[in-house]
N, C-alpha and C positions, 0 to 999 in steps of 0.2 A: 639543419633543415632550413630551407629558404622560406621567407614569408609567403611567397606565392604558392608554394607547395602545401604549406600548412593551411592556407586559406582554402585551397582546392579540396583538401581532405575534410576540412570543417564543413564546407558546403555539401559535399557528398554525404557526410555523416548526418547532417541536419535534414537532408532531403529524404532519408530513409524512414525516420520516425521522430516523434517529439522527444526531446531530451532536455535535461537541465544544464545549466552552465557548468556545474561540477562535472557532469558526465562528459561534456565536450572537452573540458580541460584534461580529464583523465585519458580520454581517447587520444587526444593530440600528443600527450606525454608518452603514451605507449607507442605511438608512431614515430617518436624521436624529436618532437618539437620541444624547445626549451620552455621551462615553466613560464617565464615572463611573456613569451610569444603566445603561448596557449591562453594565458590569462587575459592578455590584451585583446586577442581575437574574441574570446567569450564576452568581454566587456563591450567590444564593438558591436557584436551581434545583439547584445541586450539593448544597447542604445538605439539600434536600427529597428528593433521590434522583431527580429528574426528569432530571438530567444526570449521567452517570457517565463521565468521560473514560477511566478505566482499563478499564472494561468495553468501551467503544467500541474502544479500541486493541487489546484482546485479540481481539475478534470480527473486527476489520479484518485483523489479522495472520493469523488462522485462515482467513479467506476468500482473502486475497491470496497466501498462501504456496503455494497449489496451482498458481498461474500465474506468480508472479513471484519473483525472487531477493531476498535480504536487502537489497541496495543500493537497489533500486527501492522496496521496502516502507518502508525507512528514509526515503527522500526523500518518499514520499507521507505518511508520518506527520508529518514536519517541515512540510509544506505545510498540515497540519491543526492546526498550532500546538503540537505536543508538543516539549518540550525534548530536547536531545541525550542527556543521561544516561538519561532515561526511555525513549527509543526504543531505545538500545543495550541497556539492561538487559532490557527486555521482549522484544526480538528474541533475545537470548541465551537467555532463559528459555523462550521458546515455539517457537523454530525452531532445531533442532539442525542441525549441519552434515550429518549423515547424511540427515535428512529433506529438507533443501534439495537435496542431491545427487540423491536419489531423484526428487523432483519435476522437477528439471532434466533428468534422464535421460529420464523419461517425455515431457517436453515436446520434447526433442531427437528422440526416436524418432518422435513424431507428425509433427514438422516434416519430417524426412527422408522419411518415408513419403509425404508430400504433395508432395514435390518432383518435377518432371518428370524422367523417366528419361533424357532426352537431355542433361542437364547433365553436365559433366565432374566428376570427383571433386574437383578443386580448386574449382570453382564451388560445389559442395555444401558443402565445408568452409567456404568464405568466407561463404556465406549463413547457414549454421547458426551460425557463430561470431558474426556480427553480430546475428542474431536473439536468441541467448542473452544477449549483452551488453545489447541493448535491453530485455530482460526483467528486467535487474537482477542477473544472475548474474555473479560475478566472473570475470575473464579467465582465471585458472588453471583454474577448474572448466570454463569454456566450452571452453578449448583441449583439456582432457582428454576431455571428452565428444565433441567434434568427431572426434577420432581414434578413440575407442571406437565411436561410433555409425556414422559414415560408413564407416570401414574394415571394420567387421563386416558392414555391409549390402553393401558392394562385394565382399567375399570370397566 
């Protein structure tokens, strides 16, 4: 693949949506560009400001933190090619435990309100716990919210 063709593909890919440098390299590799060329184009776009991994990660955390827990966001960032240290540091900086708890509580309340009334308390607890875990909230927080939300609703 020629440099011009790879550059054209990269511009087209970047014009569709925000991506990370890792995602750009993977895309170009799938299209047949050599690894060195794909990496050099990603570096070039980072230098020019067309690609900003940190801004992408901050926006991603801001969007996802209203629906998902720290563990899920961390996994999703890793899938997008971010290193461990970077993910942990940014999550600590941008997503406080209090904010995560508040979003988890709101999510739990919505879920319980949508559950059929004929379910037993135990079924509601189990479903809510599994739901919160699947959203990336840690087990301790999920357990705490299950008792808080389900018991308060049943009382």
